[in-house]
Short mmCIF file of the C-alpha atoms (twelve columns), coordinates in Angstrom:
data_MODEL
# 
_entry.id   MODEL 
# 
loop_
_atom_site.group_PDB 
_atom_site.id 
_atom_site.type_symbol 
_atom_site.label_atom_id 
_atom_site.label_alt_id 
_atom_site.label_comp_id 
_atom_site.label_asym_id 
_atom_site.label_seq_id 
_atom_site.Cartn_x 
_atom_site.Cartn_y 
_atom_site.Cartn_z 
_atom_site.pdbx_PDB_model_num 
ATOM 1   C CA . MET A 1   0.000   0.000   0.000   1 
ATOM 2   C CA . ALA A 2   2.890   2.372   0.676   1 
ATOM 3   C CA . LYS A 3   3.671   2.176   -3.012  1 
ATOM 4   C CA . HIS A 4   0.305   3.757   -3.827  1 
ATOM 5   C CA . GLU A 5   1.234   6.942   -1.991  1 
ATOM 6   C CA . LYS A 6   3.769   7.748   -4.734  1 
ATOM 7   C CA . ILE A 7   1.216   7.411   -7.541  1 
ATOM 8   C CA . SER A 8   0.601   10.672  -9.407  1 
ATOM 9   C CA . GLU A 9   -2.770  12.389  -9.440  1 
ATOM 10  C CA . ALA A 10  -2.904  11.944  -13.229 1 
ATOM 11  C CA . VAL A 11  -2.802  8.157   -12.826 1 
ATOM 12  C CA . VAL A 12  -5.501  8.206   -10.150 1 
ATOM 13  C CA . ARG A 13  -7.706  10.310  -12.436 1 
ATOM 14  C CA . ARG A 14  -7.268  7.830   -15.312 1 
ATOM 15  C CA . LEU A 15  -8.235  4.774   -13.262 1 
ATOM 16  C CA . PRO A 16  -11.975 5.640   -13.170 1 
ATOM 17  C CA . ILE A 17  -11.858 6.045   -16.967 1 
ATOM 18  C CA . TYR A 18  -10.407 2.551   -17.293 1 
ATOM 19  C CA . LEU A 19  -12.999 1.234   -14.852 1 
ATOM 20  C CA . ARG A 20  -15.892 2.771   -16.783 1 
ATOM 21  C CA . TYR A 21  -14.653 1.232   -20.022 1 
ATOM 22  C CA . LEU A 22  -14.045 -2.183  -18.454 1 
ATOM 23  C CA . SER A 23  -17.490 -2.131  -16.835 1 
ATOM 24  C CA . TYR A 24  -18.955 -1.567  -20.290 1 
ATOM 25  C CA . LEU A 25  -17.003 -4.569  -21.580 1 
ATOM 26  C CA . GLN A 26  -18.541 -6.636  -18.787 1 
ATOM 27  C CA . GLN A 27  -21.996 -5.565  -19.918 1 
ATOM 28  C CA . VAL A 28  -21.349 -6.715  -23.486 1 
ATOM 29  C CA . GLU A 29  -19.743 -9.944  -22.188 1 
ATOM 30  C CA . VAL A 30  -16.184 -9.278  -23.345 1 
ATOM 31  C CA . THR A 31  -13.878 -11.352 -21.131 1 
ATOM 32  C CA . THR A 32  -10.379 -10.201 -22.155 1 
ATOM 33  C CA . VAL A 33  -8.953  -6.978  -23.548 1 
ATOM 34  C CA . SER A 34  -5.494  -5.838  -24.619 1 
ATOM 35  C CA . SER A 35  -3.871  -2.534  -23.767 1 
ATOM 36  C CA . GLN A 36  -3.855  -1.824  -27.517 1 
ATOM 37  C CA . GLN A 37  -7.631  -2.158  -27.712 1 
ATOM 38  C CA . MET A 38  -8.116  -0.121  -24.550 1 
ATOM 39  C CA . GLY A 39  -5.826  2.577   -25.899 1 
ATOM 40  C CA . LYS A 40  -7.671  2.713   -29.206 1 
ATOM 41  C CA . ASN A 41  -11.098 3.026   -27.606 1 
ATOM 42  C CA . LEU A 42  -10.044 5.442   -24.864 1 
ATOM 43  C CA . ASP A 43  -7.619  7.510   -26.958 1 
ATOM 44  C CA . VAL A 44  -4.841  6.789   -24.466 1 
ATOM 45  C CA . ASN A 45  -1.359  5.522   -25.343 1 
ATOM 46  C CA . PRO A 46  -1.341  1.728   -24.691 1 
ATOM 47  C CA . ALA A 47  2.089   2.049   -23.073 1 
ATOM 48  C CA . GLN A 48  0.610   4.589   -20.652 1 
ATOM 49  C CA . ILE A 49  -2.188  2.181   -19.749 1 
ATOM 50  C CA . ARG A 50  0.288   -0.623  -19.081 1 
ATOM 51  C CA . LYS A 51  2.447   1.699   -16.992 1 
ATOM 52  C CA . ASP A 52  -0.541  2.959   -14.987 1 
ATOM 53  C CA . LEU A 53  -1.765  -0.523  -14.153 1 
ATOM 54  C CA . ALA A 54  1.728   -1.910  -13.505 1 
ATOM 55  C CA . ALA A 55  2.146   0.683   -10.750 1 
ATOM 56  C CA . PHE A 56  -0.351  -1.353  -8.712  1 
ATOM 57  C CA . GLY A 57  0.575   -4.889  -9.715  1 
ATOM 58  C CA . ASP A 58  0.933   -7.385  -12.551 1 
ATOM 59  C CA . PHE A 59  -2.595  -7.688  -13.930 1 
ATOM 60  C CA . GLY A 60  -2.034  -8.680  -17.562 1 
ATOM 61  C CA . LYS A 61  -0.640  -11.653 -19.454 1 
ATOM 62  C CA . LYS A 62  1.634   -11.151 -22.443 1 
ATOM 63  C CA . GLY A 63  -0.059  -12.178 -25.660 1 
ATOM 64  C CA . ILE A 64  -3.445  -12.499 -23.954 1 
ATOM 65  C CA . GLY A 65  -4.156  -9.141  -22.336 1 
ATOM 66  C CA . TYR A 66  -6.205  -8.385  -19.262 1 
ATOM 67  C CA . ASP A 67  -8.967  -10.483 -17.755 1 
ATOM 68  C CA . VAL A 68  -11.813 -7.950  -17.667 1 
ATOM 69  C CA . ASP A 69  -13.559 -9.212  -14.525 1 
ATOM 70  C CA . TYR A 70  -10.302 -9.475  -12.603 1 
ATOM 71  C CA . LEU A 71  -9.130  -6.015  -13.650 1 
ATOM 72  C CA . VAL A 72  -12.480 -4.458  -12.699 1 
ATOM 73  C CA . GLU A 73  -12.179 -6.076  -9.274  1 
ATOM 74  C CA . LYS A 74  -8.612  -4.847  -8.787  1 
ATOM 75  C CA . ILE A 75  -9.282  -1.275  -9.912  1 
ATOM 76  C CA . ARG A 76  -12.288 -1.097  -7.608  1 
ATOM 77  C CA . GLU A 77  -10.034 -2.250  -4.769  1 
ATOM 78  C CA . ILE A 78  -7.412  0.368   -5.644  1 
ATOM 79  C CA . LEU A 79  -10.061 3.124   -5.702  1 
ATOM 80  C CA . LYS A 80  -11.545 1.799   -2.437  1 
ATOM 81  C CA . LEU A 81  -14.907 1.149   -4.104  1 
ATOM 82  C CA . THR A 82  -15.454 -2.348  -2.732  1 
ATOM 83  C CA . ASP A 83  -17.349 -1.052  0.308   1 
ATOM 84  C CA . GLU A 84  -20.197 1.445   0.379   1 
ATOM 85  C CA . ILE A 85  -18.958 5.042   0.334   1 
ATOM 86  C CA . ARG A 86  -21.461 7.543   1.676   1 
ATOM 87  C CA . VAL A 87  -21.567 11.051  0.256   1 
ATOM 88  C CA . ALA A 88  -23.218 14.238  1.477   1 
ATOM 89  C CA . LEU A 89  -24.617 16.790  -0.984  1 
ATOM 90  C CA . VAL A 90  -25.053 20.435  -0.013  1 
ATOM 91  C CA . GLY A 91  -27.302 22.518  -2.253  1 
ATOM 92  C CA . ALA A 92  -30.641 21.073  -3.366  1 
ATOM 93  C CA . GLY A 93  -31.104 23.256  -6.429  1 
ATOM 94  C CA . HIS A 94  -31.506 22.019  -10.008 1 
ATOM 95  C CA . LEU A 95  -27.937 20.707  -10.192 1 
ATOM 96  C CA . GLY A 96  -28.181 19.058  -6.775  1 
ATOM 97  C CA . HIS A 97  -31.410 17.337  -7.829  1 
ATOM 98  C CA . ALA A 98  -29.862 16.111  -11.069 1 
ATOM 99  C CA . ILE A 99  -26.781 14.703  -9.330  1 
ATOM 100 C CA . SER A 100 -28.864 12.993  -6.642  1 
ATOM 101 C CA . ASN A 101 -31.235 11.413  -9.148  1 
ATOM 102 C CA . TYR A 102 -28.357 10.257  -11.344 1 
ATOM 103 C CA . ASN A 103 -26.551 8.762   -8.346  1 
ATOM 104 C CA . ALA A 104 -29.700 6.828   -7.383  1 
ATOM 105 C CA . TYR A 105 -29.970 5.550   -10.972 1 
ATOM 106 C CA . LEU A 106 -26.373 4.269   -10.966 1 
ATOM 107 C CA . LYS A 107 -26.979 1.958   -7.996  1 
ATOM 108 C CA . ASP A 108 -23.237 2.019   -7.259  1 
ATOM 109 C CA . ASN A 109 -21.311 1.599   -4.012  1 
ATOM 110 C CA . MET A 110 -20.787 5.351   -3.901  1 
ATOM 111 C CA . ARG A 111 -24.122 6.593   -2.567  1 
ATOM 112 C CA . ILE A 112 -25.480 10.002  -1.666  1 
ATOM 113 C CA . ALA A 113 -26.664 9.432   1.901   1 
ATOM 114 C CA . ALA A 114 -27.649 12.957  2.966   1 
ATOM 115 C CA . ILE A 115 -28.780 16.175  1.296   1 
ATOM 116 C CA . PHE A 116 -28.680 19.635  2.898   1 
ATOM 117 C CA . ASP A 117 -30.049 23.053  1.984   1 
ATOM 118 C CA . ASN A 118 -30.627 26.257  3.953   1 
ATOM 119 C CA . ASN A 119 -33.911 26.996  2.114   1 
ATOM 120 C CA . GLN A 120 -36.679 26.207  4.598   1 
ATOM 121 C CA . GLU A 121 -39.195 25.624  1.802   1 
ATOM 122 C CA . LYS A 122 -37.088 22.707  0.544   1 
ATOM 123 C CA . GLN A 123 -36.356 21.144  3.913   1 
ATOM 124 C CA . GLY A 124 -38.312 17.954  4.561   1 
ATOM 125 C CA . LYS A 125 -38.935 17.311  0.874   1 
ATOM 126 C CA . LYS A 126 -37.257 14.310  -0.718  1 
ATOM 127 C CA . VAL A 127 -34.862 13.995  -3.644  1 
ATOM 128 C CA . ALA A 128 -34.311 10.449  -4.926  1 
ATOM 129 C CA . GLY A 129 -35.894 9.237   -1.680  1 
ATOM 130 C CA . ILE A 130 -33.543 11.272  0.542   1 
ATOM 131 C CA . PRO A 131 -35.025 14.004  2.772   1 
ATOM 132 C CA . ILE A 132 -33.509 17.478  2.500   1 
ATOM 133 C CA . GLN A 133 -32.126 18.542  5.870   1 
ATOM 134 C CA . PRO A 134 -31.186 21.981  7.238   1 
ATOM 135 C CA . LEU A 135 -27.497 22.828  7.462   1 
ATOM 136 C CA . SER A 136 -27.845 22.928  11.244  1 
ATOM 137 C CA . GLU A 137 -28.081 19.116  11.129  1 
ATOM 138 C CA . LEU A 138 -25.039 18.698  8.887   1 
ATOM 139 C CA . GLU A 139 -22.356 17.869  11.442  1 
ATOM 140 C CA . GLU A 140 -24.458 15.431  13.465  1 
ATOM 141 C CA . THR A 141 -25.669 13.622  10.333  1 
ATOM 142 C CA . ILE A 142 -22.200 13.317  8.822   1 
ATOM 143 C CA . VAL A 143 -20.805 11.886  12.043  1 
ATOM 144 C CA . ASN A 144 -23.718 9.484   12.619  1 
ATOM 145 C CA . LYS A 145 -23.765 8.214   9.019   1 
ATOM 146 C CA . GLN A 146 -19.958 8.075   8.809   1 
ATOM 147 C CA . ILE A 147 -19.866 10.195  5.657   1 
ATOM 148 C CA . LYS A 148 -16.384 11.073  4.388   1 
ATOM 149 C CA . LEU A 149 -17.034 12.679  0.968   1 
ATOM 150 C CA . ALA A 150 -19.197 15.633  -0.029  1 
ATOM 151 C CA . ILE A 151 -20.498 17.455  -3.095  1 
ATOM 152 C CA . ILE A 152 -21.014 21.222  -3.032  1 
ATOM 153 C CA . THR A 153 -23.629 22.659  -5.414  1 
ATOM 154 C CA . VAL A 154 -24.358 25.966  -3.674  1 
ATOM 155 C CA . PRO A 155 -23.871 29.496  -5.115  1 
ATOM 156 C CA . ALA A 156 -20.276 30.727  -5.098  1 
ATOM 157 C CA . PRO A 157 -20.624 33.151  -2.139  1 
ATOM 158 C CA . ALA A 158 -21.748 30.305  0.144   1 
ATOM 159 C CA . ALA A 159 -19.196 27.702  -0.974  1 
ATOM 160 C CA . GLN A 160 -16.370 28.493  1.460   1 
ATOM 161 C CA . SER A 161 -18.685 28.565  4.463   1 
ATOM 162 C CA . VAL A 162 -20.142 25.201  3.456   1 
ATOM 163 C CA . CYS A 163 -16.643 23.823  2.924   1 
ATOM 164 C CA . ASP A 164 -15.685 24.925  6.442   1 
ATOM 165 C CA . GLN A 165 -18.726 23.208  7.931   1 
ATOM 166 C CA . LEU A 166 -18.050 20.012  6.014   1 
ATOM 167 C CA . THR A 167 -14.413 19.753  6.993   1 
ATOM 168 C CA . GLN A 168 -15.208 20.558  10.611  1 
ATOM 169 C CA . ALA A 169 -17.655 17.643  10.543  1 
ATOM 170 C CA . GLY A 170 -14.946 15.280  9.318   1 
ATOM 171 C CA . ILE A 171 -15.307 15.348  5.521   1 
ATOM 172 C CA . ARG A 172 -12.022 14.445  3.803   1 
ATOM 173 C CA . GLY A 173 -12.888 14.814  0.124   1 
ATOM 174 C CA . ILE A 174 -14.990 17.477  -1.650  1 
ATOM 175 C CA . LEU A 175 -16.234 17.734  -5.221  1 
ATOM 176 C CA . ASN A 176 -16.978 21.423  -5.725  1 
ATOM 177 C CA . PHE A 177 -19.442 22.501  -8.432  1 
ATOM 178 C CA . ALA A 178 -19.596 26.089  -7.184  1 
ATOM 179 C CA . PRO A 179 -17.810 28.449  -9.616  1 
ATOM 180 C CA . THR A 180 -15.211 29.571  -7.097  1 
ATOM 181 C CA . THR A 181 -12.061 28.372  -5.374  1 
ATOM 182 C CA . ILE A 182 -12.427 26.991  -1.865  1 
ATOM 183 C CA . ARG A 183 -9.734  26.223  0.670   1 
ATOM 184 C CA . ALA A 184 -9.359  23.563  3.333   1 
ATOM 185 C CA . GLY A 185 -6.654  21.894  5.402   1 
ATOM 186 C CA . LYS A 186 -3.938  19.719  3.888   1 
ATOM 187 C CA . ASP A 187 -5.774  16.567  4.934   1 
ATOM 188 C CA . VAL A 188 -8.786  17.482  2.750   1 
ATOM 189 C CA . ARG A 189 -8.791  16.784  -0.994  1 
ATOM 190 C CA . ILE A 190 -10.771 19.170  -3.221  1 
ATOM 191 C CA . HIS A 191 -11.690 18.533  -6.850  1 
ATOM 192 C CA . TYR A 192 -13.511 21.009  -9.085  1 
ATOM 193 C CA . ALA A 193 -16.265 20.470  -11.631 1 
ATOM 194 C CA . ASP A 194 -16.914 23.858  -13.226 1 
ATOM 195 C CA . VAL A 195 -19.177 23.343  -16.241 1 
ATOM 196 C CA . THR A 196 -18.970 26.982  -17.349 1 
ATOM 197 C CA . SER A 197 -15.153 27.052  -17.345 1 
ATOM 198 C CA . ASN A 198 -15.001 23.812  -19.316 1 
ATOM 199 C CA . LEU A 199 -17.395 25.183  -21.933 1 
ATOM 200 C CA . GLN A 200 -15.420 28.413  -22.153 1 
ATOM 201 C CA . SER A 201 -12.195 26.517  -22.780 1 
ATOM 202 C CA . LEU A 202 -13.941 24.469  -25.482 1 
ATOM 203 C CA . ALA A 203 -15.053 27.700  -27.179 1 
ATOM 204 C CA . TYR A 204 -11.393 28.511  -27.847 1 
ATOM 205 C CA . TYR A 205 -11.217 25.608  -30.324 1 
ATOM 206 C CA . LEU A 206 -14.226 26.717  -32.357 1 
ATOM 207 C CA . THR A 207 -13.453 27.856  -35.881 1 
# 
């Protein structure tokens, strides 16, 4: 496990892409796949795929490729997806609703277990079967449900305050959809999902 601590963030970000592709292969009953085929379908250099996977162990066989079921199992273990991972979502607006409903549809081990919003008119209503709670219940709920990850979908001015509440409650990973930078301690990992910025960068390539 100590070896995993030296793995770059780029590799960790590629693993879910490999997992998504391999899960699709399972659905269409493909049992083995080569790094060449993976590279072609994912637009990733096959040598990079082999290097990424080799950082965690010897999963493939020369001349045969990777056993799809086995590789799915191993990548899920690496990403710590074998057990249920509970997630809190803060911000029950349109985006929060969409994420919650999509998460319920996936039926994956990563499950939104609590939803919070400071709008009293929304509190008590359910999204994907989960009641919307006031932010005053955030810390107690996170502790009681042993939630370690959170999604922020609040307006930008409220994002830092929400981040502070989450980290104080014990959250160690945040996916931030708010269009602003937030800060937390070194033991908290923050990833950003800014749809507007991504679209703006795509606009640069328009002719």
